[in-house]
C-alpha positions as semicolon CSV with decimal commas, in nm:
position;residue;x (nm);y (nm);z (nm)
1;M;3,052;1,865;-11,602
2;K;3,174;1,960;-11,254
3;E;3,433;2,237;-11,212
4;E;3,691;1,989;-11,083
5;D;3,632;1,763;-11,385
6;I;3,682;2,058;-11,619
7;K;4,014;2,136;-11,449
8;H;4,128;1,777;-11,490
9;E;4,034;1,767;-11,858
10;L;4,212;2,099;-11,924
11;I;4,527;1,984;-11,750
12;K;4,523;1,651;-11,932
13;F;4,511;1,848;-12,257
14;L;4,805;2,064;-12,146
15;I;5,009;1,764;-12,036
16;N;4,949;1,589;-12,368
17;N;5,035;1,900;-12,569
18;Y;5,316;2,032;-12,351
19;S;5,585;1,998;-12,617
20;K;5,376;2,047;-12,932
21;S;5,461;2,351;-13,138
22;T;5,103;2,380;-13,269
23;L;5,014;2,579;-12,957
24;K;5,072;2,937;-13,066
25;I;5,223;3,077;-12,747
26;G;5,583;3,101;-12,636
27;S;5,743;2,811;-12,454
28;Y;5,801;3,009;-12,136
29;S;5,443;3,141;-12,131
30;F;5,324;2,785;-12,177
31;F;5,556;2,666;-11,900
32;I;5,408;2,920;-11,660
33;L;5,054;2,837;-11,777
34;V;5,112;2,470;-11,701
35;C;5,252;2,561;-11,359
36;V;4,949;2,775;-11,277
37;L;4,690;2,526;-11,400
38;L;4,862;2,235;-11,234
39;S;4,848;2,427;-10,910
40;L;4,470;2,472;-10,941
41;T;4,413;2,103;-10,882
42;S;4,609;1,843;-10,693
43;F;4,546;1,534;-10,908
44;S;4,454;1,370;-10,575
45;Q;4,802;1,473;-10,462
46;D;4,848;1,425;-10,088
47;N;4,920;1,754;-9,906
48;F;5,035;1,935;-10,221
49;T;5,045;2,312;-10,172
50;D;5,062;2,571;-10,447
51;D;5,115;2,879;-10,230
52;V;5,322;3,157;-10,387
53;R;5,669;3,139;-10,234
54;G;5,802;3,468;-10,367
55;E;6,092;3,619;-10,176
56;N;6,009;3,434;-9,857
57;G;6,057;3,071;-9,955
58;I;6,196;2,809;-10,189
59;R;6,098;2,455;-10,281
60;I;6,367;2,185;-10,292
61;A;6,287;1,863;-10,476
62;F;6,458;1,535;-10,551
63;Y;6,376;1,307;-10,844
64;N;6,530;0,980;-10,957
65;V;6,458;1,018;-11,329
66;E;6,539;0,653;-11,415
67;N;6,800;0,608;-11,685
68;L;6,832;0,951;-11,842
69;F;7,083;0,852;-12,112
70;D;7,165;1,037;-12,431
71;I;7,163;0,834;-12,754
72;E;7,540;0,835;-12,810
73;N;7,747;0,525;-12,737
74;D;8,010;0,608;-12,476
75;P;8,282;0,341;-12,503
76;V;8,377;0,369;-12,133
77;K;8,022;0,339;-11,997
78;R;7,767;0,059;-11,985
79;D;7,519;0,253;-12,194
80;D;7,485;0,013;-12,487
81;E;7,116;-0,065;-12,431
82;F;7,037;0,307;-12,447
83;T;7,160;0,355;-12,804
84;E;6,977;0,318;-13,133
85;K;7,125;-0,028;-13,187
86;G;7,084;-0,132;-12,826
87;D;6,817;-0,351;-12,668
88;K;6,596;-0,051;-12,588
89;H;6,630;0,096;-12,938
90;W;6,684;0,434;-12,772
91;N;6,660;0,717;-13,025
92;E;6,627;1,094;-13,052
93;R;6,246;1,088;-13,035
94;K;6,238;0,878;-12,719
95;Y;6,518;1,082;-12,564
96;R;6,341;1,412;-12,626
97;T;6,015;1,269;-12,496
98;K;6,195;1,170;-12,177
99;L;6,337;1,522;-12,138
100;H;5,994;1,676;-12,180
101;Q;5,839;1,434;-11,932
102;I;6,095;1,538;-11,670
103;S;6,030;1,904;-11,743
104;K;5,656;1,846;-11,692
105;V;5,724;1,699;-11,350
106;A;5,944;1,994;-11,256
107;A;5,665;2,231;-11,364
108;S;5,407;2,035;-11,166
109;V;5,610;2,021;-10,846
110;G;5,692;2,391;-10,871
111;G;5,326;2,490;-10,868
112;W;5,274;2,862;-10,929
113;E;5,647;2,927;-10,964
114;A;5,948;2,764;-11,126
115;L;6,093;2,507;-10,889
116;E;6,390;2,671;-10,717
117;L;6,610;2,361;-10,682
118;I;6,570;2,006;-10,806
119;A;6,829;1,739;-10,737
120;L;6,842;1,454;-10,988
121;C;6,995;1,109;-11,009
122;E;7,044;0,846;-11,281
123;L;7,195;1,104;-11,517
124;E;7,441;0,977;-11,774
125;N;7,642;1,298;-11,791
126;R;7,629;1,677;-11,786
127;R;7,499;1,685;-12,142
128;V;7,164;1,533;-12,047
129;I;7,111;1,810;-11,790
130;E;7,207;2,071;-12,049
131;D;6,961;1,916;-12,294
132;L;6,692;1,919;-12,025
133;L;6,744;2,292;-11,988
134;N;6,796;2,373;-12,357
135;L;6,542;2,148;-12,534
136;T;6,239;2,200;-12,307
137;P;6,053;2,506;-12,175
138;L;6,278;2,491;-11,867
139;K;6,533;2,684;-12,076
140;E;6,349;3,008;-12,001
141;A;6,366;2,968;-11,623
142;G;6,739;3,052;-11,601
143;Y;6,864;2,746;-11,414
144;K;7,229;2,681;-11,337
145;I;7,384;2,332;-11,318
146;I;7,595;2,156;-11,056
147;H;7,730;1,822;-11,175
148;F;8,040;1,605;-11,144
149;E;8,119;1,293;-11,345
150;S;8,106;0,982;-11,126
151;P;8,303;0,657;-11,166
152;D;7,983;0,451;-11,137
153;R;7,997;0,123;-11,327
154;R;7,683;0,208;-11,526
155;G;7,805;0,560;-11,587
156;I;7,522;0,736;-11,402
157;D;7,566;1,046;-11,188
158;V;7,386;1,285;-10,954
159;G;7,345;1,658;-11,001
160;F;7,112;1,948;-10,940
161;I;6,980;2,262;-11,104
162;Y;6,894;2,581;-10,919
163;L;6,768;2,936;-10,968
164;P;7,053;3,182;-10,898
165;E;6,820;3,469;-10,811
166;K;6,722;3,285;-10,492
167;I;7,020;3,055;-10,433
168;Q;7,390;3,144;-10,427
169;L;7,651;2,872;-10,468
170;I;7,950;2,911;-10,233
171;H;8,127;2,581;-10,296
172;S;8,067;2,241;-10,454
173;E;8,263;1,917;-10,477
174;A;8,227;1,546;-10,543
175;I;8,289;1,317;-10,245
176;P;8,438;0,992;-10,376
177;I;8,336;0,655;-10,234
178;V;8,619;0,407;-10,177
179;F;8,530;0,064;-10,046
180;P;8,824;-0,068;-9,839
181;W;8,730;-0,431;-9,903
182;D;8,708;-0,385;-10,282
183;K;8,875;-0,080;-10,435
184;K;8,755;-0,182;-10,782
185;Y;8,391;-0,147;-10,675
186;K;8,270;0,185;-10,816
187;T;7,952;0,373;-10,732
188;R;7,814;0,725;-10,751
189;D;7,999;1,005;-10,575
190;I;7,810;1,212;-10,321
191;L;7,763;1,569;-10,441
192;Y;7,822;1,835;-10,176
193;A;7,737;2,203;-10,209
194;R;7,726;2,494;-9,967
195;L;7,439;2,725;-10,057
196;V;7,320;3,064;-9,939
197;I;6,943;3,069;-9,974
198;L;6,732;3,384;-9,994
199;Q;7,026;3,568;-9,841
200;A;6,882;3,442;-9,516
201;D;7,079;3,130;-9,426
202;T;7,351;2,888;-9,535
203;I;7,279;2,522;-9,604
204;D;7,516;2,227;-9,643
205;F;7,345;2,029;-9,918
206;Y;7,424;1,666;-10,010
207;V;7,284;1,474;-10,311
208;N;7,305;1,096;-10,283
209;H;7,244;0,782;-10,486
210;W;7,365;0,496;-10,271
211;P;7,451;0,147;-10,402
212;S;7,154;-0,059;-10,517
213;R;7,018;-0,377;-10,364
214;W;7,107;-0,573;-10,675
215;G;7,229;-0,910;-10,546
216;G;7,017;-0,892;-10,231
217;Q;6,941;-0,635;-9,961
218;L;7,146;-0,800;-9,688
219;E;7,430;-0,888;-9,927
220;T;7,468;-0,522;-10,030
221;E;7,390;-0,360;-9,694
222;D;7,755;-0,305;-9,599
223;A;7,808;-0,093;-9,911
224;R;7,531;0,148;-9,816
225;M;7,645;0,161;-9,457
226;H;7,993;0,255;-9,578
227;V;7,853;0,537;-9,793
228;A;7,660;0,663;-9,489
229;K;7,986;0,668;-9,291
230;T;8,157;0,855;-9,575
231;L;7,887;1,123;-9,579
232;L;7,904;1,166;-9,202
233;A;8,284;1,182;-9,212
234;H;8,267;1,466;-9,462
235;R;8,004;1,645;-9,258
236;N;8,215;1,612;-8,943
237;S;8,525;1,737;-9,126
238;L;8,369;2,077;-9,204
239;E;8,529;2,355;-9,002
240;S;8,202;2,540;-8,957
241;P;7,910;2,308;-9,041
242;K;7,581;2,476;-9,125
243;K;7,222;2,360;-9,128
244;M;7,215;2,042;-9,337
245;I;6,993;1,872;-9,594
246;A;7,089;1,531;-9,734
247;V;6,860;1,413;-10,010
248;G;6,860;1,126;-10,253
249;D;6,782;0,769;-10,345
250;F;6,941;0,591;-10,051
251;N;6,826;0,243;-10,162
252;D;6,743;0,180;-9,796
253;A;6,429;0,252;-9,599
254;P;6,419;0,493;-9,303
255;I;6,421;0,195;-9,065
256;D;6,727;0,023;-9,217
257;K;7,072;0,012;-9,055
258;S;7,239;0,272;-9,276
259;M;6,974;0,525;-9,168
260;R;6,914;0,430;-8,805
261;V;7,245;0,278;-8,688
262;V;7,507;0,467;-8,891
263;F;7,338;0,798;-8,975
264;K;7,128;0,786;-8,658
265;A;6,854;0,971;-8,845
266;E;6,575;0,976;-8,588
267;L;6,221;0,895;-8,701
268;D;6,045;1,041;-8,398
269;T;6,091;1,416;-8,426
270;N;5,981;1,457;-8,065
271;L;6,307;1,297;-7,953
272;K;6,638;1,482;-7,933
273;A;6,872;1,383;-8,216
274;E;7,142;1,527;-8,439
275;Y;6,956;1,428;-8,759
276;Y;6,593;1,362;-8,848
277;N;6,442;1,157;-9,129
278;M;6,164;1,366;-9,282
279;M;5,993;1,064;-9,441
280;Y;5,867;0,914;-9,115
281;P;5,502;1,026;-9,163
282;H;5,490;0,838;-9,495
283;L;5,596;0,497;-9,361
284;D;5,244;0,355;-9,349
285;K;5,140;0,511;-9,682
286;Q;5,230;0,487;-10,048
287;G;5,606;0,515;-10,092
288;T;5,831;0,652;-10,365
289;N;5,916;0,328;-10,547
290;K;5,729;0,000;-10,603
291;Y;5,913;-0,331;-10,638
292;Q;5,738;-0,666;-10,682
293;G;5,412;-0,527;-10,552
294;D;5,553;-0,355;-10,243
295;W;5,588;0,021;-10,201
296;N;5,915;0,140;-10,047
297;I;6,042;0,475;-9,924
298;I;6,399;0,488;-10,050
299;D;6,394;0,853;-10,164
300;Q;6,437;1,065;-9,853
301;F;6,522;1,396;-9,691
302;I;6,757;1,384;-9,391
303;V;6,796;1,716;-9,209
304;S;7,006;1,840;-8,921
305;E;6,855;1,920;-8,584
306;S;6,966;2,281;-8,633
307;L;6,738;2,307;-8,937
308;F;6,445;2,104;-8,808
309;H;6,428;2,303;-8,482
310;S;6,549;2,628;-8,638
311;K;6,480;2,936;-8,428
312;S;6,618;3,188;-8,681
313;G;6,697;3,203;-9,050
314;L;6,546;2,931;-9,268
315;K;6,287;2,687;-9,137
316;I;6,113;2,382;-9,286
317;K;5,756;2,475;-9,368
318;N;5,517;2,265;-9,158
319;K;5,821;2,057;-9,059
320;S;5,727;1,811;-9,335
321;A;5,844;1,663;-9,665
322;I;5,599;1,558;-9,934
323;I;5,587;1,269;-10,181
324;F;5,455;1,409;-10,509
325;N;5,221;1,133;-10,628
326;A;5,013;1,313;-10,892
327;D;4,775;1,090;-11,087
328;Y;4,959;1,115;-11,419
329;L;5,274;0,964;-11,264
330;L;5,082;0,645;-11,181
331;E;4,878;0,383;-11,363
332;P;4,684;0,069;-11,264
333;D;4,899;-0,227;-11,168
334;P;4,755;-0,533;-11,348
335;K;4,984;-0,782;-11,173
336;Y;4,992;-0,670;-10,810
337;E;4,677;-0,457;-10,803
338;G;4,659;-0,098;-10,685
339;M;4,876;0,152;-10,872
340;Q;5,226;0,134;-11,019
341;L;5,468;0,391;-11,158
342;N;5,408;0,518;-11,511
343;R;5,757;0,441;-11,646
344;T;5,951;0,505;-11,966
345;Y;5,985;0,129;-12,017
346;L;5,803;-0,162;-11,862
347;G;6,055;-0,438;-11,911
348;M;6,153;-0,408;-12,276
349;R;5,825;-0,243;-12,381
350;Y;5,849;0,130;-12,444
351;K;5,566;0,324;-12,278
352;G;5,687;0,683;-12,287
353;G;5,612;0,748;-11,920
354;Y;5,815;0,917;-11,651
355;S;6,020;0,719;-11,399
356;D;6,016;0,426;-11,157
357;H;6,034;0,673;-10,867
358;L;5,810;0,953;-10,741
359;P;5,958;1,296;-10,668
360;I;5,980;1,432;-10,313
361;Y;6,004;1,791;-10,196
362;L;6,008;2,025;-9,898
363;D;5,971;2,400;-9,859
364;L;6,213;2,630;-9,679
365;V;6,077;2,961;-9,549
366;R;6,226;3,248;-9,360
């Protein structure tokens, strides 16, 4: 057996046994072991790097975890299908499996080290983040939580976890979205945080989950354009704006109006612009989400010109963002050919996979 094949078989074993107590080592030691071994091979991962970041860098990731609901029935949220009596027959075993799957992804993306910051969306509440940190090996990493409850009609929120030894929180708030043409229409707030990173620079950080295309892309386009305007209005209202990163599931592609017309996030980084869309190099490749056979890039990093062309303080390593498309997050697509996402559910059939989105990340270095 070739060396690379041995690595793959060993990592498959670790992935399958990640949460099993029969392995007689501590959870944190196992967490680090998984990180190290995952970094030894890329699972055919495009451009994945496992360099030690240490005191000179951090990795920021975003992951739409697809319906991370607890099993309790919240009477004010549309969470009925994710309860034991609901259509999905959601229970403690499935819930804990989902938590462990997310923790595996965080370990994989982190490489040799614990991932310094991961922004998440499709969270039911703060409790599911707490469970992610308390019921999986992530509990030993020492993460802190930033989360606000959103008025979203399905009851899902955004949030992020971060390592305080590398990242200092200065301020955080939820930016509400109010649609002037329909004040009853509720969606996810934008999460804003000002962060000091590596004691080297200050970043204005925005986590987004813009309104979906449910009902049609063109029919819902105005809603996403309005959220883009809301984000820019907040950014422009800051007395002393810093280098900026806006990340999230924007439910629009980099070439759509909310990105190009409203946000004016330039795709060609050789042109002068106030904001740049870091996903441009991925446009002709596999995206982050697959719908009816077509791959889309709706999970994105938007950065300010001051960060992209930074001359001092923090810089974006290689001026690039990466889609983490490790093999275990994908499976053959029997209907549309190629590969599809390895999801928790496929329709109503429980599969115990990961999500209907791939994670994305970038590295900041000083």
